[in-house]
C-alpha positions in Angstrom: 16.9 -3.4 19.9 14.1 -3.9 22.4 10.5 -4.4 21.5 9.7 -1.0 22.9 12.3 0.8 20.8 11.1 -0.9 17.7 7.4 -0.2 18.5 8.1 3.5 19.0 10.2 3.8 15.8 7.3 2.3 13.9 4.8 4.4 15.7 6.8 7.5 14.7 6.5 6.5 11.0 2.7 6.0 11.4 2.4 9.4 13.1 4.3 11.1 10.3 2.0 9.5 7.7 -1.3 10.1 9.6 -1.7 13.0 12.1 -4.8 11.2 13.6 -2.4 8.6 15.2 -1.3 10.1 18.5 0.5 9.0 21.6 -1.7 8.4 24.7 -1.8 6.4 27.9 -3.7 3.4 29.1 -3.1 2.2 32.7 -0.3 4.8 33.0 1.6 3.2 30.1 2.3 4.9 26.7 0.1 3.7 23.8 -1.1 4.7 20.4 -4.5 6.0 19.7 -6.6 7.2 16.8 -8.8 9.9 18.2 -10.1 8.4 21.5 -9.7 4.8 20.3 -6.9 2.6 21.6 -4.8 1.1 18.8 -1.7 -0.5 20.2 0.5 -1.0 23.3 4.0 -2.5 23.6 4.1 -5.7 25.6 2.8 -4.5 29.0 5.8 -5.9 31.0 8.3 -4.4 28.6 6.5 -1.0 28.6 7.4 -0.4 32.2 11.1 -0.8 31.6 11.4 1.8 28.8 
């Protein structure tokens, strides 16, 4: 399992528990946000390969 796969599996669990956690983008890469605030991003290099 890649870091990106694990990250998005865990992100899905967070999103299911809290609707304020949403997917967004930063520098054209997927990330997690709460409202307009940045929360997390998969390793930047790995994010481009997923």
